[in-house]
C-alpha positions in Angstrom: 116.4 94.9 117.8 114.8 97.8 115.2 111.0 99.0 115.2 108.8 99.4 112.1 105.4 101.4 112.8 103.3 100.2 110.1 100.7 103.3 109.4 97.5 102.7 107.4 96.4 106.2 105.7 93.7 108.1 106.9 89.9 108.3 105.8 89.6 108.1 101.7 87.4 109.6 99.8 84.8 106.8 100.0 81.6 106.5 97.2 83.0 109.7 95.2 84.5 109.2 92.0 88.2 109.4 93.2 88.4 107.4 96.1 92.3 108.0 96.1 92.5 111.5 98.2 92.1 112.2 101.7 88.5 113.0 102.8 88.4 116.0 105.5 88.6 113.5 108.5 91.1 111.8 106.9 93.2 115.3 106.6 92.2 115.2 110.5 92.9 111.8 111.6 96.7 112.3 110.0 97.4 115.5 111.5 96.1 113.9 115.0 98.3 111.4 114.3 101.6 113.4 113.8 100.6 116.1 116.9 100.5 112.3 119.0 103.6 111.0 117.8 105.6 114.6 118.2 103.9 115.0 121.3 106.2 111.8 122.8 109.1 113.0 121.0 108.9 109.9 118.7 111.9 110.1 116.2 112.1 108.4 113.2 115.6 107.3 111.5 113.4 106.7 108.3 110.2 107.2 106.6 108.1 105.7 103.6 105.1 105.6 102.0 103.7 103.4 99.6 102.3 104.9 95.8 99.0 106.2 96.5 98.0 109.5 96.7 96.1 108.9 100.0 99.1 107.0 101.3 101.6 110.0 100.7 99.5 112.5 101.9 98.9 111.2 105.7 102.8 110.6 105.7 102.8 114.5 104.5 100.6 115.4 106.8 102.1 113.4 110.1 105.3 115.4 109.1 104.1 118.6 109.2 102.8 118.3 112.9 106.5 117.2 113.5 107.5 120.7 111.7 105.5 122.5 113.2 107.0 121.1 117.1 110.5 121.5 115.7 110.9 118.2 115.5 112.9 116.3 112.6 111.1 114.2 110.1 113.2 112.2 107.0 111.7 112.8 103.8 109.5 109.9 102.9 110.5 107.6 100.0 108.2 105.6 97.9 108.3 101.9 97.8 106.0 100.4 95.3 106.2 97.4 97.4 103.7 99.1 100.1 100.3 99.8 97.2 97.1 98.6 98.5 96.0 95.3 96.1 93.7 96.5 93.4 90.4 95.9 95.3 88.4 98.7 93.2 89.0 97.1 90.1 88.5 93.9 91.3 84.8 94.9 92.6 84.4 96.9 89.2 85.0 94.2 86.7 83.6 91.6 89.0 80.8 92.7 90.3 78.2 93.0 88.0 78.7 89.4 86.8 78.2 88.5 90.3 75.0 90.3 90.8 73.2 88.3 87.8 74.3 85.1 89.2 74.6 84.7 92.6 71.3 85.5 95.1 73.4 86.0 98.1 75.4 89.4 96.5 72.5 90.1 94.5 70.6 91.2 97.8 73.2 92.8 99.3 73.7 94.5 96.4 70.3 95.8 97.0 70.6 96.4 101.0 73.6 98.6 99.8 71.1 100.7 97.4 68.9 100.9 99.9 70.8 102.4 102.9 69.7 105.8 103.7 72.7 106.7 105.5 76.3 107.3 105.3 76.9 104.5 108.6 75.2 102.0 106.5 76.4 102.6 103.1 79.7 101.7 104.9 78.3 98.5 106.6 76.8 96.9 103.3 79.2 97.5 101.1 81.9 96.1 103.6 79.8 93.0 103.7 79.9 93.0 99.8 83.4 93.9 99.7 84.8 91.1 101.9 82.8 88.6 100.1 83.9 89.8 96.7 87.8 89.9 98.0 87.8 86.9 99.9 86.7 84.3 96.2 89.0 87.0 94.6 91.7 85.7 96.9 91.2 82.4 97.3 91.4 81.9 93.3 87.7 82.0 92.4 87.7 85.3 90.5 90.4 85.1 88.0 90.8 88.5 86.7 93.3 89.5 83.6 95.1 91.9 83.9 94.6 92.5 88.1 97.8 91.5 89.9 96.6 88.2 92.1 96.2 88.0 95.7 99.5 85.8 95.7 101.5 88.3 93.3 100.0 90.9 95.7 101.3 88.9 99.2 104.7 88.0 97.7 104.5 91.5 96.8 104.6 93.1 100.8 106.7 90.2 102.1 109.3 91.2 99.8 109.0 94.7 100.9 109.0 93.4 104.5 112.0 91.4 103.6 114.3 94.5 102.8 114.6 96.1 106.1 116.0 93.2 108.3 118.8 92.9 104.9 120.0 96.5 104.8 121.3 96.0 108.2 119.2 99.0 109.9 120.2 98.1 113.8 118.6 100.1 116.0 116.2 101.3 113.6 112.8 103.3 114.1 111.1 102.8 110.8 107.4 104.8 109.8 105.5 103.0 106.9 102.7 104.8 106.0 100.5 102.4 103.3 96.9 100.8 103.6 94.8 97.8 105.6 96.4 95.4 103.2 99.5 95.0 103.4 99.3 95.4 107.2 97.6 92.4 106.9 100.1 90.8 105.0 102.4 92.1 107.9 100.5 90.6 110.3 100.7 87.4 108.2 104.7 87.4 108.4 104.9 88.1 112.2 101.9 85.5 112.9 101.9 82.5 110.0 98.3 83.4 109.3 96.3 81.7 106.6 94.6 84.1 103.6 91.1 84.1 105.4 93.0 85.4 108.5 95.5 87.7 106.9 91.8 89.2 105.0 90.2 89.0 108.6 92.8 91.3 110.1 92.9 93.8 107.0 89.4 94.1 107.8 89.9 94.9 111.4 92.4 97.6 110.5 91.0 101.1 111.3 92.0 104.2 109.4 95.8 106.1 110.1 96.4 103.3 112.7 99.4 102.0 113.7 100.4 98.5 113.9 104.4 98.0 115.4 106.4 95.3 114.9 110.2 94.4 116.0 113.1 93.1 113.5 116.4 92.3 113.5 118.1 89.5 111.1 115.8 86.5 110.7 112.8 87.8 113.1 109.8 89.5 112.7 107.5 90.1 115.8 104.3 91.7 116.1 104.1 94.3 118.9 100.9 96.0 118.4 98.2 95.8 116.0 95.6 99.0 114.9 96.7 100.9 117.4 95.0 104.4 117.9 95.7 106.2 121.6 95.6 109.4 119.1 91.7 109.5 118.6 89.7 110.3 122.0 87.0 111.0 119.8 85.0 107.7 118.7 83.9 109.8 115.4 87.3 109.4 114.5 87.5 105.7 114.5 86.3 105.0 111.3 86.8 101.8 108.4 86.1 103.8 105.6 
C-alpha cells in the first residue's frame, strides 16, 4: 500500500482583488504544517501541487521547513488535474442575476454587505457561496466558458487514478491542492453523491491534510481534515 496526503492550501486573500495568493496567516499555516511534518521526520517520495499560486506557495513553504530541518524534500511537480474549480468565475457570472431574481439570495447578499466584522463576512459569504455553487454543481446554472462541475470532478478523478496506475507501490506522496479536489477524493473513497461531496469540501480547513491509502484497484480514506499542527484555534480557518 502507498499513502497520499492531500493538503488544502493555506488561507488565501479573501475579499482582496487577487484572491490567489496566501495571506500572512496562510503563510504561517504552511510553515506550521512543514515544521510539524519535519518534526515527525515524515518523508515523501514525491510532491505535487495544483497550478494555482496559493497551492504552489503552500508546497514551497512546507518544503522550506524541511530544508531548515536538514531533511530531503522532492521538487514539487505541478499537475493541472488538481486545480480548483472556477468558483470565483461562477459567482461573478451568476450572482448579479440571482440577486435580482432570487429573494433568498438577495437577503443573503444584503446580510453580507451589512456585515461589520471579518468573521461575519466569512459566515455570510459562505452561505451565498454554498447555495450558488450547489446550484451550479447540480447543473442548474449552466455558464458558457466555465468548466462544469462534472468535468471538474472527472479531471480530479483522472489525477487521482494516475498514482495506482504508475506503480507507486510503498510510496508516500503529497499533493497541495484545494477544498474541491479534497472533496472529490472523498467522493472516490466513499462513493459520495455530488451533494455530499460538496458538503465534505465545505468542511476542509485551510492547510489541513487528508490521508488516503491506495494500491491497484483500491483507494481508501485513512484520515480527513487533520490539523494536529495547529494548537491555537486562531489558525483553524475556512477562508
